C-alpha positions as CSV (number, residue, x, y, z in Angstrom):
1,M,64.4,-11.0,-16.9
2,K,61.7,-8.3,-16.8
3,K,62.8,-6.9,-20.5
4,L,63.5,-10.6,-21.7
5,I,59.5,-11.3,-20.7
6,L,58.7,-8.2,-22.3
7,L,60.8,-8.7,-25.6
8,F,59.2,-12.2,-25.5
9,I,55.6,-10.6,-26.0
10,L,56.4,-8.2,-28.4
11,V,58.0,-10.9,-30.7
12,F,54.8,-13.0,-30.4
13,I,52.5,-10.3,-31.1
14,F,54.4,-9.3,-34.0
15,Y,54.5,-12.9,-35.1
16,L,50.8,-13.0,-34.9
17,T,50.1,-9.7,-36.7
18,K,52.1,-10.8,-39.6
19,S,49.2,-13.1,-40.6
20,Y,46.1,-11.6,-42.0
21,S,43.0,-13.3,-40.4
22,Q,39.5,-12.0,-39.0
23,E,37.0,-14.1,-37.6
24,L,33.0,-13.7,-36.5
25,Y,31.2,-16.8,-35.4
26,I,27.1,-16.3,-36.2
27,F,24.6,-19.0,-36.1
28,P,23.1,-18.2,-39.6
29,V,19.2,-17.5,-39.9
30,N,19.2,-19.7,-43.0
31,D,20.4,-23.0,-41.5
32,G,20.5,-24.2,-45.4
33,I,24.1,-22.8,-45.1
34,N,25.3,-25.1,-42.7
35,E,23.5,-28.0,-44.5
36,M,25.0,-26.9,-47.5
37,M,28.8,-27.0,-45.6
38,D,28.1,-30.5,-44.3
39,E,26.8,-31.8,-47.7
40,L,30.2,-30.5,-49.6
41,S,32.0,-32.3,-46.9
42,N,30.1,-35.5,-47.2
43,D,30.8,-34.9,-51.0
44,H,34.8,-34.6,-50.3
45,L,34.6,-31.0,-51.5
46,I,35.9,-29.0,-48.5
47,S,37.1,-30.5,-45.1
48,L,35.0,-29.6,-42.2
49,N,35.3,-30.1,-38.7
50,S,31.7,-30.1,-37.5
51,V,32.1,-31.1,-33.7
52,I,31.7,-27.4,-33.0
53,K,29.0,-24.6,-34.3
54,P,28.9,-21.9,-35.3
55,Y,31.3,-22.0,-37.9
56,S,33.1,-18.7,-38.7
57,R,31.9,-16.2,-41.4
58,Y,35.1,-16.2,-43.0
59,F,35.7,-19.8,-43.0
60,T,32.4,-20.9,-44.5
61,V,32.8,-18.0,-47.7
62,K,36.3,-19.4,-48.1
63,S,34.9,-23.1,-47.9
64,L,31.7,-22.1,-50.3
65,L,34.1,-20.5,-52.8
66,S,36.6,-23.3,-52.6
67,A,34.1,-26.1,-53.2
68,L,33.1,-23.9,-56.5
69,S,36.3,-24.3,-58.0
70,A,37.4,-27.4,-56.6
71,D,35.4,-29.9,-58.5
72,S,33.2,-30.4,-62.1
73,S,31.2,-33.2,-60.2
74,M,29.1,-30.8,-58.3
75,T,25.4,-31.0,-59.3
76,Q,24.0,-27.9,-60.9
77,L,21.6,-27.2,-57.9
78,Q,24.8,-27.0,-55.7
79,V,26.3,-24.7,-57.9
80,R,23.2,-22.5,-57.9
81,E,22.8,-22.5,-54.0
82,I,26.0,-21.5,-53.5
83,R,25.7,-18.6,-55.6
84,E,22.9,-17.6,-53.5
85,Y,24.5,-18.5,-50.3
86,L,27.5,-16.2,-50.9
87,K,25.3,-13.3,-51.5
88,N,24.8,-13.4,-47.6
89,F,28.4,-13.0,-47.4
90,C,29.5,-9.6,-49.7
91,Q,30.4,-7.9,-46.5
92,E,33.5,-10.6,-46.3
93,I,33.8,-11.1,-50.0
94,K,34.5,-7.5,-50.5
95,Y,36.4,-6.4,-47.5
96,F,38.9,-9.5,-48.0
97,N,38.9,-9.0,-51.4
98,L,38.1,-13.0,-52.1
99,D,37.4,-13.0,-55.9
100,P,34.0,-14.8,-56.4
101,H,34.2,-18.1,-59.0
102,S,34.0,-16.1,-62.4
103,A,30.9,-18.0,-63.4
104,L,28.9,-16.5,-60.9
105,D,28.4,-13.2,-62.7
106,L,27.2,-11.8,-59.1
107,T,27.4,-8.1,-60.4
108,F,26.7,-6.7,-56.7
109,F,30.1,-7.8,-55.8
110,K,31.7,-5.5,-58.2
111,N,29.9,-2.2,-56.6
112,R,33.1,-0.9,-54.9
113,K,31.5,2.5,-53.6
114,P,32.0,2.8,-49.7
115,V,28.4,2.7,-49.0
116,N,26.5,-0.2,-50.5
117,F,23.5,-2.9,-50.2
118,C,23.7,-6.5,-50.2
119,P,20.2,-8.4,-49.4
120,L,18.6,-6.7,-46.4
121,A,22.0,-5.1,-45.0
122,I,23.7,-1.8,-45.5
123,N,27.4,-2.2,-45.7
124,Y,30.0,0.4,-45.5
125,N,33.8,-0.3,-46.8
126,N,37.1,1.4,-46.7
127,K,40.6,0.4,-46.5
128,S,40.6,-0.2,-42.7
129,M,37.2,-1.2,-41.9
130,S,33.9,-3.0,-43.0
131,F,30.5,-2.1,-41.4
132,S,27.0,-4.1,-42.0
133,L,23.9,-3.3,-40.4
134,W,21.0,-6.0,-40.6
135,P,17.5,-6.3,-39.3
136,V,16.4,-9.2,-37.0
137,I,12.7,-10.3,-37.7
138,S,10.6,-13.4,-37.2
139,Y,7.1,-14.7,-37.1
140,E,5.6,-18.0,-36.6
141,Q,2.0,-18.8,-36.5
142,Y,0.9,-22.6,-34.7
143,I,-2.6,-23.3,-35.3
144,N,-4.4,-26.8,-34.1
145,E,-7.0,-28.4,-32.4
146,N,-6.0,-26.9,-28.5
147,Q,-4.9,-23.3,-29.5
148,S,-3.3,-20.7,-31.7
149,V,0.1,-19.6,-30.7
150,Y,2.3,-16.8,-32.4
151,S,5.9,-16.3,-31.8
152,F,7.5,-12.7,-33.0
153,K,10.7,-11.4,-32.8
154,A,12.0,-7.9,-34.0
155,G,15.7,-6.3,-33.5
156,A,19.0,-5.4,-35.2
157,G,22.2,-6.4,-35.4
158,L,26.1,-5.2,-36.9
159,S,29.4,-6.6,-37.4
160,V,32.4,-4.8,-37.8
161,Y,35.9,-5.7,-39.1
162,F,38.8,-3.5,-38.7
163,F,42.1,-3.3,-39.8
164,Q,43.6,-7.1,-40.0
165,H,42.8,-8.8,-37.0
166,L,39.6,-7.3,-34.8
167,A,36.4,-8.1,-35.5
168,I,33.2,-7.1,-33.7
169,V,29.4,-8.2,-33.6
170,A,26.6,-7.3,-31.8
171,S,22.6,-7.6,-32.1
172,I,19.7,-7.2,-29.8
173,Y,16.1,-8.6,-30.3
174,K,12.9,-8.7,-28.4
175,Q,10.5,-11.8,-28.7
176,F,7.0,-12.2,-27.7
177,E,4.8,-15.2,-27.5
178,N,1.0,-15.5,-26.6
179,S,2.1,-18.8,-25.2
180,I,5.2,-19.8,-24.1
181,L,6.7,-22.7,-26.3
182,V,10.3,-23.2,-24.1
183,N,10.8,-23.3,-20.8
184,Q,13.4,-25.1,-18.4
185,D,10.8,-28.1,-17.9
186,Y,9.6,-28.6,-21.7
187,F,11.3,-31.6,-23.7
188,V,11.7,-29.0,-27.1
189,P,15.1,-28.9,-28.6
190,D,14.6,-24.9,-29.2
191,Q,16.3,-22.2,-27.8
192,G,15.3,-21.0,-24.3
193,A,14.7,-17.6,-22.8
194,N,14.7,-15.6,-19.4
195,W,11.2,-14.8,-19.6
196,N,9.3,-12.0,-18.5
197,R,5.9,-14.1,-17.9
198,Y,2.6,-12.8,-18.2
199,S,-0.5,-14.2,-16.8
200,N,-2.2,-15.5,-19.5
201,G,0.6,-18.3,-20.2
202,G,2.5,-15.7,-22.8
203,G,5.8,-13.9,-22.2
204,D,8.2,-11.4,-23.7
205,Y,12.4,-11.0,-23.1
206,Y,15.4,-9.1,-24.8
207,E,18.3,-10.7,-25.9
208,W,21.8,-9.1,-26.4
209,V,24.2,-11.1,-28.0
210,G,27.9,-10.0,-29.3
211,Q,31.4,-10.8,-29.8
212,I,34.9,-9.1,-29.8
213,T,37.4,-11.3,-31.5
214,Y,41.1,-10.8,-32.4
215,S,42.4,-13.4,-34.8
216,W,45.6,-14.4,-36.8
217,K,46.5,-17.2,-39.4
218,W,46.5,-20.1,-36.9
219,G,44.2,-18.9,-33.9
220,M,41.7,-16.8,-32.5
221,I,41.0,-15.2,-29.0
222,G,37.5,-13.6,-28.1
223,I,34.9,-12.4,-25.7
224,F,31.5,-13.6,-26.5
225,K,27.9,-13.2,-24.9
226,D,26.3,-15.9,-27.2
227,R,25.2,-19.6,-27.4
228,T,27.4,-22.4,-28.4
229,E,27.2,-26.1,-29.6
230,W,29.8,-29.2,-29.3
231,G,29.0,-32.4,-30.6
232,N,27.9,-33.6,-33.8
233,N,24.2,-33.9,-34.3
234,Y,21.5,-33.4,-36.5
235,H,18.7,-33.3,-34.1
236,G,20.0,-31.6,-30.6
237,A,23.6,-31.8,-29.4
238,N,24.3,-33.9,-25.9
239,I,27.6,-32.1,-25.0
240,F,26.6,-28.5,-25.2
241,T,23.4,-27.3,-26.6
242,D,22.4,-23.8,-27.6
243,K,19.4,-24.1,-25.7
244,P,20.5,-22.3,-22.6
245,P,20.1,-18.3,-22.9
246,S,23.2,-16.8,-23.9
247,F,25.8,-16.5,-21.4
248,P,29.5,-14.8,-21.4
249,F,32.4,-16.7,-22.2
250,I,36.1,-16.4,-23.2
251,R,36.9,-18.4,-26.0
252,L,40.1,-19.9,-27.7
253,N,40.5,-21.4,-31.0
254,F,44.0,-22.7,-32.3
255,K,44.9,-24.7,-35.5
256,P,48.8,-24.9,-35.6
257,A,48.5,-27.6,-38.0
258,K,46.3,-29.2,-40.4
259,W,46.0,-32.2,-38.3
260,I,45.1,-30.6,-35.1
261,E,42.6,-28.2,-33.8
262,F,42.3,-27.0,-30.0
263,N,39.1,-25.2,-28.5
264,Y,38.9,-23.8,-25.2
265,M,36.1,-21.6,-23.1
266,H,35.3,-19.9,-19.9
267,G,31.9,-19.0,-18.9
268,W,30.0,-16.9,-16.4
269,L,26.8,-18.7,-16.0
270,S,23.5,-18.2,-14.1
271,A,23.0,-20.5,-11.1
272,D,19.5,-19.2,-9.9
273,V,20.3,-20.2,-6.5
274,A,20.1,-17.3,-4.1
275,D,23.1,-16.9,-1.6
276,T,21.4,-16.3,1.5
277,N,24.6,-15.2,3.3
278,K,24.8,-12.1,0.8
279,A,21.2,-11.0,0.6
280,L,20.9,-7.1,0.3
281,V,18.1,-4.9,2.4
282,D,16.7,-2.1,0.9
283,A,13.6,0.1,1.9
284,G,11.3,-2.5,-0.3
285,G,12.7,-5.3,1.9
286,S,15.2,-8.0,1.1
287,L,16.9,-8.6,-2.3
288,D,18.5,-11.9,-3.3
289,V,22.0,-12.1,-4.3
290,F,22.7,-15.0,-6.5
291,K,25.5,-17.5,-6.4
292,K,28.5,-17.4,-8.7
293,K,28.8,-20.1,-11.2
294,Y,31.5,-20.8,-13.8
295,I,32.2,-23.5,-16.5
296,A,35.8,-24.3,-18.0
297,A,35.9,-26.7,-21.0
298,N,38.4,-27.6,-23.7
299,L,38.2,-30.0,-26.8
300,V,41.1,-31.1,-29.0
301,T,40.5,-32.5,-32.5
302,F,43.0,-35.1,-34.0
303,K,43.0,-35.5,-37.6
304,P,45.0,-38.9,-38.5
305,W,43.4,-38.8,-42.0
306,K,41.6,-37.0,-44.2
307,Y,37.7,-36.9,-43.5
308,L,38.4,-38.7,-40.4
309,N,38.2,-36.0,-36.7
310,L,38.7,-37.4,-33.2
311,S,37.9,-35.3,-30.4
312,F,38.5,-35.4,-26.9
313,G,38.1,-32.9,-24.2
314,N,36.6,-32.2,-20.7
315,S,34.8,-29.5,-18.6
316,I,34.1,-28.6,-15.2
317,I,31.6,-26.9,-13.5
318,Y,32.2,-24.8,-10.4
319,D,31.0,-21.8,-7.9
320,G,32.3,-19.6,-5.6
321,N,35.4,-17.4,-6.8
322,I,37.3,-17.9,-10.2
323,Q,40.0,-20.6,-10.1
324,V,42.9,-19.4,-11.9
325,A,43.8,-23.0,-12.5
326,Y,40.7,-23.2,-14.8
327,L,42.0,-20.4,-16.9
328,I,44.5,-22.6,-17.9
329,P,43.3,-23.9,-21.4
330,I,45.1,-27.4,-21.8
331,L,44.3,-28.9,-18.1
332,F,42.4,-32.2,-17.3
333,Y,40.0,-30.4,-15.0
334,K,39.3,-33.7,-13.3
335,S,42.7,-33.9,-11.8
336,V,42.5,-30.2,-11.0
337,D,39.2,-30.6,-9.3
338,H,41.0,-33.2,-7.0
339,T,43.6,-31.0,-6.2
340,L,41.6,-27.7,-5.2
341,S,38.7,-29.2,-3.8
342,S,40.4,-30.8,-0.7
343,G,37.2,-32.6,0.3
344,I,34.8,-29.7,0.0
345,D,32.2,-30.5,-3.2
346,N,32.4,-27.3,-5.0
347,E,32.9,-28.7,-8.5
348,N,31.8,-31.0,-11.0
349,S,33.6,-32.1,-13.8
350,Q,32.8,-34.1,-16.9
351,M,34.6,-35.7,-20.2
352,F,33.4,-36.4,-23.5
353,L,34.3,-38.0,-27.0
354,D,33.3,-37.4,-30.4
355,I,34.1,-39.5,-33.6
356,S,33.6,-37.9,-37.0
357,S,34.0,-39.9,-40.1
358,R,33.4,-39.0,-44.0
359,Q,35.8,-41.2,-45.4
360,I,33.0,-42.6,-47.2
361,K,32.3,-40.5,-49.9
362,H,28.3,-39.2,-49.4
363,L,28.4,-40.7,-45.8
364,H,29.0,-39.1,-42.4
365,L,29.0,-41.5,-39.5
366,Y,29.4,-40.0,-36.1
367,L,29.5,-40.8,-32.6
368,T,29.3,-38.8,-29.4
369,L,29.8,-40.0,-25.6
370,F,29.1,-37.2,-22.6
371,I,30.9,-39.0,-19.6
372,D,29.7,-37.6,-16.1
373,E,31.4,-40.6,-14.3
374,L,32.8,-43.5,-15.7
375,N,34.2,-46.8,-13.8
376,L,35.6,-49.5,-16.1
377,A,34.4,-52.4,-13.3
378,R,30.6,-51.5,-13.8
379,I,30.6,-51.9,-17.6
380,T,30.1,-55.9,-16.9
381,K,28.1,-55.5,-14.0
382,K,23.8,-55.9,-14.8
383,N,23.0,-53.7,-11.9
384,E,25.1,-51.2,-11.8
385,H,25.8,-48.0,-14.6
386,N,28.0,-45.5,-15.2
387,F,26.8,-41.6,-15.6
388,L,26.6,-41.4,-19.8
389,S,25.1,-40.0,-22.4
390,W,25.5,-41.2,-26.0
391,K,24.6,-40.1,-29.5
392,G,25.2,-41.6,-33.1
393,G,23.9,-41.7,-36.5
394,I,24.5,-41.6,-40.1
395,H,23.9,-38.8,-42.6
396,L,23.8,-39.8,-46.2
397,T,23.6,-37.0,-49.0
398,N,23.3,-37.3,-52.6
399,L,23.2,-40.9,-52.9
400,P,21.7,-43.2,-54.4
401,L,19.6,-40.0,-55.8
402,K,21.0,-36.5,-56.3
403,N,19.5,-33.7,-54.2
404,F,18.3,-36.1,-51.4
405,S,19.5,-36.7,-47.7
406,F,19.0,-39.1,-45.5
407,T,19.8,-38.9,-41.7
408,L,19.2,-41.7,-38.6
409,E,20.1,-40.8,-35.3
410,G,19.9,-42.3,-32.0
411,T,20.5,-41.0,-28.4
412,R,20.7,-42.7,-24.9
413,T,21.1,-40.8,-21.7
414,L,21.4,-43.0,-18.5
415,P,19.7,-41.7,-15.1
416,M,21.1,-38.5,-13.5
417,T,24.0,-38.2,-15.8
418,Y,23.5,-34.3,-15.9
419,Q,22.9,-34.0,-12.2
420,H,24.5,-33.0,-9.1
421,Y,23.4,-33.1,-5.6
422,V,24.7,-29.4,-5.0
423,P,22.5,-27.0,-6.7
424,T,25.0,-24.7,-8.2
425,L,26.9,-27.3,-10.2
426,T,24.5,-28.9,-12.3
427,F,25.1,-29.0,-15.8
428,E,23.1,-26.3,-16.9
429,S,22.5,-22.4,-16.5
430,D,19.6,-20.2,-15.8
431,G,17.9,-23.6,-15.4
432,Y,18.2,-25.0,-18.4
433,N,20.1,-28.0,-19.2
434,F,23.5,-27.6,-21.3
435,G,23.4,-31.3,-22.6
436,N,20.6,-33.2,-24.6
437,Y,17.1,-31.4,-24.5
438,L,15.5,-34.6,-23.0
439,R,17.8,-34.6,-20.0
440,D,18.7,-37.9,-18.1
441,N,16.8,-41.2,-18.1
442,A,16.0,-40.7,-21.7
443,Q,16.4,-42.3,-25.1
444,E,15.1,-40.9,-28.6
445,L,15.1,-42.0,-32.3
446,F,15.0,-39.5,-35.0
447,F,14.7,-40.2,-38.8
448,E,14.7,-37.5,-41.5
449,L,14.4,-37.6,-45.4
450,T,15.0,-34.0,-47.2
451,Y,14.7,-33.3,-51.1
452,K,15.7,-30.2,-53.0
453,P,13.3,-29.9,-56.1
454,V,14.4,-26.6,-57.0
455,R,17.3,-23.9,-55.7
456,L,16.6,-23.0,-52.0
457,L,13.5,-24.8,-51.7
458,H,13.8,-27.7,-49.2
459,I,11.4,-30.3,-48.7
460,G,11.6,-32.4,-45.5
461,L,9.9,-35.6,-43.8
462,S,10.9,-36.6,-40.3
463,Y,9.8,-39.2,-37.4
464,T,10.7,-38.6,-33.8
465,F,10.3,-41.1,-31.0
466,A,11.3,-40.5,-27.5
467,E,10.9,-41.2,-24.1
468,H,11.9,-40.0,-20.4
469,A,11.6,-41.8,-17.0
470,G,11.5,-41.3,-13.5
471,N,13.3,-38.0,-12.3
472,Y,15.6,-39.6,-9.6
473,Q,17.6,-36.8,-7.8
474,Y,21.1,-37.4,-7.4
475,G,21.7,-37.5,-3.5
476,K,18.0,-38.6,-2.8
477,V,18.2,-42.0,-3.7
478,P,19.9,-45.0,-1.6
479,D,22.1,-46.0,-4.5
480,P,22.4,-44.0,-7.7
481,L,24.4,-46.9,-9.2
482,T,21.6,-49.1,-9.3
483,V,18.5,-47.0,-10.4
484,P,17.1,-48.8,-13.4
485,F,17.0,-47.1,-16.8
486,L,13.6,-46.2,-18.4
487,K,11.7,-47.7,-15.4
488,D,8.5,-45.9,-14.7
489,I,8.2,-43.9,-18.2
490,N,6.5,-40.5,-17.0
491,W,6.5,-38.9,-20.6
492,K,6.5,-40.2,-24.3
493,I,6.1,-38.6,-28.1
494,N,5.6,-39.8,-31.5
495,S,5.8,-37.4,-33.9
496,L,5.4,-37.3,-37.7
497,A,6.2,-34.0,-39.7
498,V,6.4,-32.5,-43.0
499,N,7.8,-29.4,-43.6
500,A,8.9,-27.0,-46.6
501,S,11.1,-23.9,-46.6
502,Y,11.8,-21.4,-49.4
503,A,14.7,-18.6,-49.2
504,I,13.5,-15.6,-51.2
505,T,16.9,-14.3,-50.7
506,P,19.9,-16.3,-48.5
507,N,18.7,-14.5,-45.2
508,V,14.8,-14.0,-45.9
509,L,12.9,-17.3,-45.2
510,V,9.5,-18.8,-45.7
511,S,8.1,-21.8,-44.2
512,I,5.1,-24.0,-43.9
513,N,5.1,-26.9,-41.6
514,Y,2.6,-29.9,-40.6
515,Q,3.2,-31.9,-37.4
516,Y,1.2,-35.0,-36.0
517,R,2.1,-35.6,-32.4
518,K,1.1,-37.9,-29.8
519,T,2.4,-37.0,-26.6
520,Q,1.6,-39.0,-23.3
521,G,2.5,-38.5,-19.7
522,D,2.9,-35.7,-17.4
523,V,1.8,-32.5,-18.9
524,K,4.3,-30.4,-17.4
525,Y,7.2,-31.7,-19.8
526,T,4.7,-30.4,-22.5
527,P,3.7,-27.1,-24.1
528,P,-0.5,-26.4,-24.1
529,L,-0.1,-26.3,-27.5
530,F,1.0,-29.8,-28.0
531,L,-0.8,-31.8,-25.4
532,G,-2.3,-34.9,-26.3
533,I,-2.8,-35.8,-30.0
534,T,-2.8,-33.0,-32.1
535,N,-2.3,-31.9,-36.0
536,T,-0.5,-28.8,-35.9
537,L,-0.1,-26.2,-39.1
538,S,2.6,-23.8,-38.9
539,I,3.7,-20.8,-41.1
540,G,7.0,-18.8,-40.6
541,F,9.0,-16.0,-41.6
542,Q,12.6,-15.3,-41.1
543,M,14.9,-12.5,-41.7
544,G,18.1,-11.8,-40.3
545,F,21.9,-12.1,-41.0
């Protein structure tokens, strides 16, 4: 029997290694690359499942090259931008021997020397490996009536492809801010951090991210310490956002057929809750030992028709020891919770649904539903509610005018949706909510109009209205089901912004932004820079991968 199992494993490994594939999942420093992927999918030039980001670099470069040769209906601006974006993928193009479209005439792709230079990256290539080293630098200055704030980041990263299936990426950077703009309380959508706080309100932090992946033609398994995003959106996801600091997780991705895709992860989170039974004592006094906290999640996407994606999934937050059952990717964790918990409340499960349709050319329609608890009988009751968060919107590109895009998105999260009365089971890591950045008992309306007048210059006009109400704590109110939505509003914002960004090279961006904000309510939810009525000018510079 043991020999038979070993033979099966060897045959399975041989089957996987027959097919050539390598994947690295990196958020690009230039978000224009993701915008272009979305635009090409809207224009029916590529097929895209946008429910989970980041996309793999290999998939991105293959999609961009495919779009160039797929249809002559692309605008000249699209062609020129794709030509520029491909320069950010010269490592993949050279190592995988991908042939750029003949019309590109990108001479640096033809350089076959072992050591070569792409924009702001040093590459080394031979038959068995490809190595790339790049800098990570950014600076942004904010100025308004309240104060002047700067944010500076510096570091480096590398990516390596080995043989036919193995890939590695790692980067480290340190960030400084003279006044912290993102923490666990602030209602801002930007990425959070574990700050080393200064007495003057500023702070700094180090961030290590990395991944090791093994890939084959229809799948990938990897070990990550990074961020991830689940749920279609253009202004903050409401399933998993990239706001919590990076955390370690195992990820699987399977695409066994064109009509189905499966994703799974198991992560090790930071609970920030001391385990009083395990405190350590040394010569300097007691040292806290924090409780262990984990997450498991899966998402399956069905594609019944071209440009229509239906995604269903569930997740569970649990503490204590690792449960082997949650290492099984395909389970429905709610039912496992009922089996394992035996009346002990040490697990918190969720479900989600995402519908994404690009069947009408140039138009993306999407709806995301996050479910913490659902009882169908409550739907018809006026005085009771379920614990839900939904987001829906439309994104229109190149219609009625070329090089314009329009986005309208709404979000609504009912009271206590992301909460749990057991501190280690809340839907968060390091104190940052995994779901929507406004957390529960909140709603938002977001509008954006963008225009690309010339290659790599993006100009945008956006408006945001958001409000948040009473902070009811689950377990501390008599009847959570009857808590009213948006009663006793304690925070509100109206924001109008104009921004322009230009990519000097695909991975070097400069930007300028003006934002009018009117913020009302509890000051603890707003960075000091944006308190009250403000007119803020910001200038930025980014360099990365």
